[in-house]
C-alpha positions as CSV (number, residue, x, y, z in Angstrom):
1,M,12.0,13.9,-11.5
2,K,10.9,17.2,-10.0
3,S,10.9,18.5,-6.4
4,V,9.0,20.9,-4.3
5,N,9.6,21.9,-0.7
6,V,7.0,21.5,2.0
7,R,6.2,25.3,2.0
8,E,5.6,25.2,-1.8
9,L,3.3,22.1,-1.3
10,K,1.4,23.8,1.5
11,N,1.0,27.1,-0.5
12,N,0.1,25.6,-3.8
13,P,-0.8,21.8,-3.7
14,S,-2.5,22.1,-7.1
15,E,0.7,23.0,-8.8
16,A,2.5,20.0,-7.2
17,L,-0.3,17.7,-8.5
18,R,0.0,19.3,-12.0
19,M,3.7,18.6,-11.9
20,A,3.1,15.0,-10.9
21,R,1.1,14.5,-14.1
22,D,4.3,14.8,-16.1
23,D,6.8,13.2,-13.7
24,M,7.3,12.0,-10.1
25,V,7.6,14.9,-7.6
26,V,9.8,14.6,-4.5
27,V,8.6,16.6,-1.5
28,M,11.6,18.0,0.3
29,N,11.8,19.1,4.0
30,R,15.0,20.9,5.0
31,D,16.9,19.3,2.1
32,E,15.7,15.8,3.0
33,P,13.2,13.9,0.9
34,Q,10.0,13.3,2.8
35,A,7.4,12.0,0.3
36,L,6.9,11.1,-3.3
37,L,4.0,12.3,-5.4
38,V,3.0,9.9,-8.3
39,H,0.2,10.6,-10.6
40,L,-2.3,7.8,-10.7
41,S,-3.7,7.8,-14.3
42,D,-6.4,5.5,-15.4
43,E,-4.1,4.3,-18.2
44,G,-1.2,3.5,-15.8
45,L,-1.2,2.0,-12.3
46,L,-5.0,2.3,-11.8
47,A,-5.6,0.2,-14.9
48,E,-3.8,-2.8,-13.5
49,D,-6.0,-5.6,-12.2
50,G,-6.9,-5.3,-8.6
51,V,-5.2,-2.0,-7.9
52,R,-8.4,0.0,-7.4
53,A,-9.9,-2.7,-5.2
54,A,-6.8,-2.9,-3.1
55,M,-6.7,0.8,-2.6
56,A,-10.4,0.9,-1.8
57,V,-10.0,-1.9,0.8
58,S,-7.0,-0.2,2.4
59,L,-8.6,3.2,2.6
60,Y,-11.9,1.8,3.9
61,R,-10.1,-0.4,6.5
62,D,-8.2,2.7,7.8
63,G,-11.3,4.8,8.0
64,S,-10.3,7.2,5.3
65,L,-13.2,6.3,3.0
66,A,-16.8,5.5,3.8
67,L,-18.2,2.2,2.4
68,G,-20.0,3.8,-0.5
69,R,-17.0,5.9,-1.6
70,A,-14.7,2.9,-1.3
71,A,-17.1,0.8,-3.4
72,R,-17.1,3.5,-6.0
73,L,-13.3,3.6,-6.1
74,A,-13.2,-0.1,-6.5
75,G,-15.7,0.1,-9.3
76,M,-18.3,-2.1,-7.5
77,A,-21.8,-1.8,-6.3
78,P,-21.9,-1.3,-2.5
79,A,-23.4,-4.8,-1.9
80,M,-20.7,-6.4,-4.0
81,F,-18.0,-4.4,-2.2
82,M,-19.4,-5.5,1.2
83,Q,-19.2,-9.1,0.0
84,F,-15.7,-8.5,-1.3
85,L,-14.7,-7.3,2.1
86,S,-16.3,-10.2,3.9
87,Q,-14.5,-12.7,1.7
88,R,-11.3,-11.2,2.8
89,G,-12.2,-11.4,6.5
90,L,-12.8,-7.7,6.9
91,S,-15.8,-6.6,8.9
92,I,-18.2,-4.1,7.5
93,M,-19.7,-3.5,10.9
94,K,-18.0,-0.9,13.2
95,G,-18.0,-1.2,16.9
96,D,-18.3,-4.1,19.4
97,S,-21.0,-6.6,20.2
98,A,-22.6,-4.3,22.8
99,T,-23.0,-1.5,20.3
100,L,-24.5,-3.9,17.8
101,R,-27.0,-5.2,20.4
102,E,-28.0,-1.6,21.1
103,D,-28.4,-0.8,17.4
104,I,-30.6,-3.9,17.0
105,E,-32.8,-2.9,20.0
106,T,-33.1,0.6,18.7
107,L,-34.1,-0.7,15.3
108,D,-36.6,-3.1,16.8
109,A,-38.2,-0.3,18.8
110,W,-38.3,1.9,15.8
111,L,-39.9,-0.8,13.7
112,A,-42.5,-1.5,16.4
113,K,-43.8,2.1,16.2
């Protein structure tokens, strides 16, 4: 296991990522461990069934990835990923019912032109 301090990580994140390819890297802040960098190789953790989809769902739900990028991470077509989300009770629509009504009215007005 290797370690880097926060300053080293800030100044050269690429080096920390290179180090993580070989072994786990602990990020230290004032002699206290703060984070752990683990390389996600296609042959390792990412090759396990469902890991990519679970990561994609979590990152999409938290707003870190847009739908298309999350679908790509999951290895699915966007329509398939939307169905995957719906089957798990996750909404693909952002906003509330009032926003949705406004969007529908805007679309109807645009289509009428």
